[in-house]
N, C-alpha and C positions, 0 to 999 in steps of 0.2 A: 401606468408608465411613469408618471411623475413620482409616485411613491418609490418605485424601483430606483430612480435616479437619486432621490434623497437618501435612501438606505445605502446605496453604493458609495455616495459621497461621504457619509458618516463612517462607513466601514473602512474607507480608504485612509482615514486618519488614525485608525487603531494600529497598535504595534504588533498585536497577535494576528495569527492567520485566521481567515474565515473559511471554513470548510463546509461543503454541502454534505449532509449525512447520506451515506450510501449503505443500503441494506446489504446483508450478506448475499441474498439472491441477485440483487443488481450488480454487485461486484463479480459474481460468477458469470452473469450474462455479458457484462461489458468488458471483461478482461480478454486480452488476446492470448494470455497464457496464465495458467495456475500451476505452481510447482511447490513441492517440498524440497528444500535444498539447504545446503550448508555454505556459509560465506567462506570462500577460500582465498580471497585477496582483495585489496582495495588500493586505490590511488585517487588523487584529486587533481582536477585541471580546470582552467578557465574555459568557458564557452562564452565568448564575447566578454561582457563585464561580470558575468556570474560564475561562481565556483560550483562545480558539481563533483560529488564523490562517485567514482566508478567502482562497482563491485562485481566480482566474479562469484557466481553461485554454482556450486557443484550440485547438479540436479539429481535427487535421489528418487523422486516420484513425480510424475506429470499427469495432471487430470485434463489439461486443455493446452493446446498450442503445438507447434512443430516439435518433433522429437529432437533433443539435443542433450548432451551430457553436461554442458556448461552454458549458463545463461548470464549474459552481461546486462547489468542494470545501472541506472544512474539515480542519484538522490540529490536534490538541491542542497548546497552548502558543503563546506569542507575547508581544508587548510592547504594552501599552496605557498611554499616558502614561509614567509612571516605574515602572510595575509590569511585571515580566517573570516569566513562568511557563514552565517547560520540563518535558518528559516524556521519560523514557528510551524509546528505541525509535521516537520520532516522527521522521519524515523531515524533512529541511530541503530545500525546493525553491527554486531560484534563478530569479528573473524573467528571461525571455528564453531559458531552457534548455528543451530538448525531452526528454520522458519518455514511457514507456509506463506507464500507470496502471491498476491493477486496483481498481475502485471498488465501493462498496456504499452504497445509499441506504436509510436507516432509515425507520421509520414516521413519524418527525417531519419527513421530507422533506430532512434534511441528508445530504450525501454525504461519505463517509469513504474513505480508502484502506484496503483489506483488509490486515490483518496489519501495520499501520503501515509500517515500512520494507521489509517483505517484498513489498509490492505496488507498489514503485516501481522501474522499470528505467531507468537512464541510457542515453541514445543517443549513441554516439560513432562516428566514421568510422574504420575500421581503415586501416592503411597500404595494404591491397589495394583500398581504395575501398568495401568492403562496410560497410554500417551495422550496428553491433553493439548489442544490448540487453544491458546488464550490471547485475548487482546484487551488491554486495559482501556478504560474510557479516556478520552482526550479532554484536556482542559481548554482547548481552543474553542473559539466561537463557532457554533455549529448551527447550520440552517437546514430546515426541511426542504426537500426538493419540490420545486414547483410553486410553493407558497412563500418562501423566504422567511418563514416564521423561525424564531430562535428556538432551538430544541436542545435538550440535554443528551449528551452522548452516553451510551451504556456500555459497560464491559461485556465481552463475549467470552464464554468458556464452553467448549464442545470437545468431545473425544475426537481424535484424529480419524478414527474409523467412521464415526457419524458424519464428520465434515466431508470425507471422501464420498460417502453415500449421497449426501445432500448435493454435492457438486454434480455427480452423475445424474441424479434425478432432475435437477433444475435444467441441466443442459439438454436432457432428453425431452423434457416438457417444452422447452423454448426452441427446440430444433437446433441448439448450439452444437458446434463441432468440438471434437476432442482433439 
């Protein structure tokens, strides 16, 4: 307990974000929705003293969550008038670009990306023609779940087809809902 307090006190003085590493399987289980979608619009607004960017995602495929053609999500940070606020670890999504997103909706009804940048996979066409889902490793401080040990994040690259199969398999094994 005392070690946890010391670690948290030290981490509080750092300027970078501290993220808990979330495995792909954990993201699948803990997400309230998993979608493949394209960013179709964005705006930023204050929520109290924090700025959030609101994104509209045109849903192209859904593996988990309630069926809908548009998914609204928020990401910490953004620009309102002449005020800009940014947060380490927060992903930057580009309008018109397609992603796989691991999402979580809180009790307040707002939907976030699980693990900030960990829950965003870029979609790119490989030279072979296969669609790949990729996530670069983050440079943010990363801790192992449960132990608080500092760990190094690793990039993830998987075919979109294999990612879809893995989502279905993990949800079936864990009794998760689609």
